[in-house]
C-alpha positions in Angstrom: 0.0 0.0 0.0 2.8 2.3 0.9 4.4 1.7 -2.6 1.1 2.7 -4.2 1.0 5.8 -2.1 4.6 6.7 -3.1 3.7 6.1 -6.7 0.7 8.4 -6.4 2.9 11.1 -4.7 5.5 10.7 -7.5 2.8 11.0 -10.2 1.4 14.1 -8.4 4.8 15.7 -8.2 5.4 14.9 -11.8 2.0 16.5 -12.8 2.8 19.6 -10.7 6.2 19.9 -12.4 4.5 19.6 -15.8 2.0 22.3 -14.9 4.8 24.5 -13.5 6.7 24.1 -16.8 3.6 25.1 -18.8 3.0 28.1 -16.5 6.6 29.2 -17.0 6.3 28.8 -20.7 3.2 31.0 -20.7 4.8 33.5 -18.5 7.9 33.7 -20.7 5.6 34.3 -23.8 3.7 36.9 -21.9 6.8 38.8 -20.8 8.2 38.6 -24.3 5.0 40.0 -25.9 5.0 42.7 -23.2 8.6 43.6 -24.0 7.7 43.8 -27.8 4.9 46.1 -27.1 7.1 48.2 -24.8 9.8 48.4 -27.5 7.2 49.3 -30.1 5.8 52.1 -27.9 9.3 53.3 -27.1 10.2 53.4 -30.8 7.1 55.4 -31.5 7.9 57.8 -28.7 11.4 58.2 -29.9 10.1 59.0 -33.4 7.7 61.6 -32.1 10.4 63.2 -30.0 13.0 63.2 -32.8 10.5 64.7 -35.2 9.6 67.4 -32.7 13.3 68.2 -32.1 13.9 68.3 -35.9 11.0 70.6 -36.4 12.2 72.9 -33.6 15.8 73.0 -35.0 14.5 73.6 -38.5 12.3 76.5 -37.2 15.3 78.0 -35.4 17.4 77.6 -38.5 14.8 79.3 -40.6 14.6 82.2 -38.1 18.4 82.5 -38.1 18.5 82.6 -41.9 15.8 85.3 -42.0 17.7 87.4 -39.4 20.9 87.0 -41.3 19.2 87.9 -44.6 17.6 91.0 -43.0 21.0 92.0 -41.5 22.7 91.6 -44.9 20.0 93.6 -46.6 20.3 96.4 -44.1 24.1 96.4 -44.5 23.8 96.6 -48.2 21.2 99.4 -47.9 23.5 101.3 -45.5 26.5 101.0 -47.9 24.3 102.1 -50.9 23.1 105.1 -48.9 26.6 106.2 -47.9 27.8 105.8 -51.5 24.9 108.0 -52.6 25.8 110.6 -50.0 29.4 110.8 -51.0 30.0 109.3 -54.4 33.5 110.9 -54.9 34.8 109.7 -51.5 33.4 106.2 -52.2 35.3 106.1 -55.5 38.6 107.2 -53.8 38.1 104.6 -51.0 37.5 101.8 -53.5 40.5 102.9 -55.6 42.8 102.8 -52.5 41.3 99.4 -51.4 42.1 98.1 -54.9 45.7 99.4 -54.7 46.1 97.8 -51.2 44.8 94.4 -52.4 47.0 94.6 -55.5 50.1 95.3 -53.4 49.3 92.4 -51.1 48.8 90.0 -54.0 52.1 91.1 -55.7 54.1 89.8 -52.8 
C-alpha cells in the first residue's frame, strides 16, 4: 500500500512539475510579448520626440536665416546710402582698397 502511495505522490509531483513548466512557458511568452509592445511604444515615442526636435531645430534655423538675410539687406542698404551721399569719397576709397589688395597680391 505504501508503494502505491509513493507512486501516487510521485505522479502528483510529476504532474505539478508539468503544470509549472507550462506556466513558466506561458509567463515567458507573456513577458516577451509585453517587451515587444514596450519596445514598439518606445520606438514610436522616440520617433515623435526626434520629429519634434527636428521641427524645432528647423524652425530656429529658418529664423536665423531670416535674421541674417535681414541684417545683410540692411548692411547693403547702408552702404548704398553712404555711396549715394558721398560718391566721390566712395570712388577714392575703392581705388585705395584696390591698390592695397594689388600690393598684397604682388608679394
